Backbone bond lengths (Angstrom), bond angles and torsions (degrees), N, CA, C in turn:
res aa  C-N    CA-C-N  psi(-1)  N-CA   C-N-CA  omega(-1)  CA-C   N-CA-C  phi
1 M - - - 1.450 - - 1.526 109.27 -
2 T 1.318 116.35 129.78 1.455 120.02 179.94 1.522 110.08 -86.36
3 T 1.310 115.30 150.37 1.455 121.16 179.02 1.517 109.28 -86.19
4 P 1.331 118.11 129.34 1.464 119.98 177.24 1.528 110.01 -63.20
5 P 1.313 117.85 154.36 1.468 120.18 177.99 1.525 111.16 -65.65
6 V 1.313 115.81 153.21 1.460 122.02 177.59 1.528 106.79 -78.79
7 A 1.314 115.00 85.68 1.463 121.55 -178.21 1.521 109.02 -160.51
8 C 1.313 115.17 145.02 1.456 121.96 176.77 1.523 108.03 -93.66
9 T 1.324 116.79 140.51 1.453 120.38 179.98 1.530 113.03 -87.77
10 L 1.327 117.38 -3.69 1.463 120.28 177.88 1.522 110.14 -80.03
11 T 1.320 116.35 148.40 1.454 120.44 172.80 1.525 108.27 -75.25
12 A 1.315 116.77 164.99 1.469 120.30 178.19 1.522 110.75 -58.92
13 D 1.328 117.58 -39.42 1.467 121.01 178.96 1.527 111.46 -65.72
14 N 1.353 116.93 -42.53 1.466 120.38 177.81 1.515 110.87 -62.96
15 L 1.316 116.36 -42.75 1.461 120.52 179.60 1.519 110.36 -62.27
16 R 1.314 116.71 -44.34 1.465 121.19 -179.69 1.531 109.88 -63.67
17 C 1.325 117.99 -44.19 1.468 121.90 -178.12 1.528 112.43 -68.29
18 N 1.323 116.89 -31.75 1.462 121.34 -176.04 1.526 113.66 -102.48
19 A 1.314 117.92 8.00 1.470 121.30 -174.57 1.521 112.67 -54.85
20 A 1.319 118.08 -33.86 1.464 120.82 -177.03 1.526 112.56 -65.73
21 V 1.339 117.62 -27.07 1.457 120.35 -178.21 1.527 112.19 -108.67
22 L 1.330 116.88 9.62 1.462 121.84 176.65 1.520 108.44 -113.22
23 L 1.309 118.34 -168.73 1.467 121.24 -175.79 1.530 114.02 -55.69
24 P 1.333 120.73 -38.59 1.471 117.53 177.91 1.531 112.84 -59.20
25 G 1.323 118.01 -40.91 1.458 120.87 178.10 1.516 112.57 -69.39
26 L 1.330 115.76 -39.95 1.461 119.98 178.43 1.520 110.68 -63.77
27 S 1.313 116.59 -36.96 1.464 121.05 179.07 1.529 111.67 -57.95
28 Q 1.322 116.28 -34.29 1.473 120.87 179.02 1.530 112.14 -63.54
29 R 1.335 117.54 -28.11 1.469 122.26 -179.31 1.528 112.64 -79.67
30 A 1.316 117.01 -21.11 1.462 121.07 -172.58 1.522 111.92 -69.12
31 E 1.339 115.19 142.37 1.464 120.62 173.67 1.514 110.56 -73.21
32 S 1.343 115.52 -33.98 1.460 119.52 176.54 1.517 109.67 -151.93
33 R 1.332 114.50 159.65 1.461 123.35 179.23 1.512 107.30 -136.58
34 V 1.333 116.43 130.75 1.467 120.71 -179.60 1.524 107.65 -131.65
35 W 1.311 116.39 127.05 1.456 120.18 176.38 1.520 109.69 -74.30
36 T 1.319 115.77 138.16 1.464 122.28 175.23 1.529 107.07 -114.37
37 C 1.313 117.32 175.23 1.466 119.06 -177.74 1.522 112.35 -63.88
38 D 1.325 117.70 -28.07 1.464 119.57 -177.05 1.526 113.91 -124.55
39 G 1.344 116.76 21.54 1.457 119.31 178.82 1.504 113.30 166.12
40 I 1.324 115.51 -140.33 1.455 121.55 -177.55 1.525 109.60 -144.05
41 R 1.328 115.16 148.62 1.467 122.43 176.32 1.520 107.56 -115.96
42 F 1.333 114.73 127.02 1.456 121.93 175.00 1.521 108.28 -107.54
43 V 1.335 116.37 140.73 1.463 121.77 173.89 1.527 107.02 -117.89
44 F 1.348 115.25 129.94 1.458 121.80 -176.03 1.520 111.00 -120.32
45 S 1.333 115.55 147.54 1.463 118.87 171.05 1.529 107.10 -66.55
46 P 1.332 117.07 147.97 1.465 121.45 -170.66 1.532 114.35 -80.93
47 T 1.326 115.94 63.49 1.467 118.98 177.75 1.529 110.03 -105.77
48 S 1.290 115.84 154.74 1.464 120.69 176.39 1.523 110.86 -63.18
49 E 1.324 116.56 -35.84 1.467 120.59 178.95 1.522 111.09 -62.45
50 N 1.338 116.79 -42.83 1.467 119.96 178.62 1.521 111.22 -66.01
51 L 1.320 116.88 -41.79 1.460 119.78 179.78 1.533 110.73 -63.48
52 T 1.317 116.68 -41.13 1.466 120.56 177.04 1.525 110.38 -62.97
53 A 1.328 117.20 -44.24 1.467 120.67 179.29 1.529 110.92 -61.33
54 V 1.326 117.04 -40.55 1.473 121.05 179.14 1.519 110.31 -62.58
55 T 1.329 117.50 -49.51 1.469 119.26 -176.76 1.529 111.64 -67.11
56 E 1.318 117.88 -37.05 1.465 120.40 177.77 1.529 111.28 -67.23
57 T 1.319 116.77 -38.96 1.467 120.36 178.23 1.519 110.34 -66.09
58 I 1.319 117.12 -44.22 1.469 120.37 178.07 1.528 109.83 -58.23
59 D 1.313 117.01 -43.91 1.460 120.58 -178.84 1.525 111.20 -60.58
60 R 1.326 117.50 -39.27 1.472 120.83 178.74 1.529 111.34 -73.30
61 E 1.335 116.38 -45.28 1.465 120.86 -175.02 1.529 112.70 -67.35
62 R 1.317 118.03 -32.74 1.461 119.44 -177.19 1.520 112.11 -67.01
63 V 1.339 116.57 -18.71 1.456 121.11 178.26 1.534 110.52 -81.57
64 C 1.329 117.09 -47.60 1.469 119.84 -174.84 1.527 113.26 -89.65
65 C 1.315 118.06 -19.98 1.468 122.24 -179.94 1.527 108.53 -129.05
66 A 1.314 115.56 70.91 1.466 122.07 -173.16 1.522 113.91 -64.23
67 F 1.316 118.37 -12.99 1.464 122.45 -179.23 1.523 112.53 -81.65
68 L 1.325 117.90 -13.95 1.464 121.23 -176.47 1.526 111.71 -78.69
69 T 1.341 114.74 143.83 1.454 122.57 172.42 1.525 107.52 -114.06
70 F 1.331 116.32 132.41 1.458 122.23 -178.77 1.524 109.19 -115.39
71 T 1.327 115.80 129.22 1.457 121.14 177.93 1.526 107.80 -128.84
72 I 1.338 115.90 121.20 1.469 121.04 178.54 1.520 108.36 -106.77
73 E 1.317 115.94 132.27 1.465 121.68 174.44 1.523 107.65 -118.25
74 I 1.330 115.02 117.77 1.458 120.98 179.37 1.517 107.46 -116.63
75 P 1.327 116.95 107.27 1.462 119.97 -175.50 1.526 112.78 -77.93
76 A 1.307 114.47 165.65 1.462 121.58 175.35 1.532 109.78 -65.30
77 A 1.294 115.58 165.28 1.460 123.51 174.48 1.526 113.32 63.83
78 A 1.333 116.49 27.87 1.465 121.83 174.48 1.521 113.70 54.72
79 G 1.333 116.23 39.00 1.457 120.25 176.35 1.515 111.44 -78.32
80 A 1.318 115.07 171.07 1.464 120.54 176.57 1.520 109.15 -54.55
81 F 1.322 116.79 143.62 1.453 118.29 179.71 1.513 111.34 -111.67
82 V 1.338 115.00 161.89 1.454 122.66 -170.60 1.527 109.70 -121.43
83 L 1.321 115.47 140.07 1.458 122.33 170.79 1.517 107.62 -122.76
84 D 1.334 116.21 119.66 1.463 121.54 172.82 1.519 107.71 -99.91
85 V 1.324 115.56 130.34 1.461 122.32 175.54 1.524 106.03 -116.24
86 T 1.324 116.23 113.50 1.458 121.46 -175.09 1.523 110.02 -134.61
87 G 1.325 114.78 177.46 1.454 119.77 178.37 1.513 110.51 179.72
88 P 1.319 116.65 -167.83 1.461 121.43 -178.07 1.529 111.37 -71.54
89 T 1.302 115.85 178.27 1.462 121.79 177.50 1.526 109.65 -49.95
90 G 1.318 116.17 131.22 1.458 122.03 -179.41 1.515 113.39 101.48
91 T 1.333 117.12 -11.49 1.461 120.28 -178.01 1.519 111.73 -65.32
92 R 1.315 116.99 -45.77 1.470 118.71 -178.91 1.527 109.96 -59.18
93 E 1.317 117.42 -44.24 1.459 120.58 -179.54 1.535 110.78 -62.87
94 F 1.331 116.19 -39.44 1.461 120.14 176.76 1.528 109.94 -61.32
95 L 1.332 116.81 -48.54 1.462 120.83 -179.28 1.524 111.42 -63.89
96 E 1.332 117.11 -38.09 1.472 120.04 177.01 1.522 110.85 -60.43
97 S 1.328 117.04 -34.58 1.468 120.32 -179.79 1.531 111.59 -66.46
98 L 1.338 117.15 -20.42 1.466 120.97 177.68 1.519 112.39 -81.48
99 R 1.333 116.05 -7.33 1.475 121.93 179.45 1.537 110.95 55.23
100 L 1.341 114.33 59.81 1.466 120.60 -175.91 1.514 114.05 -81.22
101 T 1.308 117.77 -12.46 1.460 118.64 178.45 1.520 108.18 -100.50
102 H 1.305 114.51 122.76 1.458 121.31 -177.23 1.515 109.27 -123.45
103 T 1.299 115.25 148.71 1.457 118.77 174.54 1.500 108.56 -100.15
104 S 1.297 115.88 142.22 1.476 120.41 -177.86 1.503 110.74 -85.97
């Protein structure tokens, strides 16, 4: 299986219009964001709304950014859950270009 290129298929206008329901919008919900060597880790408070937002964002992103890998870790006892967004070489730089880390 070949790895898709590290590129989004959305136009800049589409990305801007849909930012609220893609990774930039999801990043706003996260309690914390940590860069990893091949992507970013988001930590979310354990609400049903956050879990729904994560799954809906993954469903949208997997279409336009086929190179991304999404891993959700939901611990026992309703603790905060984690979403890792990773991919091949160049993924972190791509994600950094989306400016996913925001200060409150």
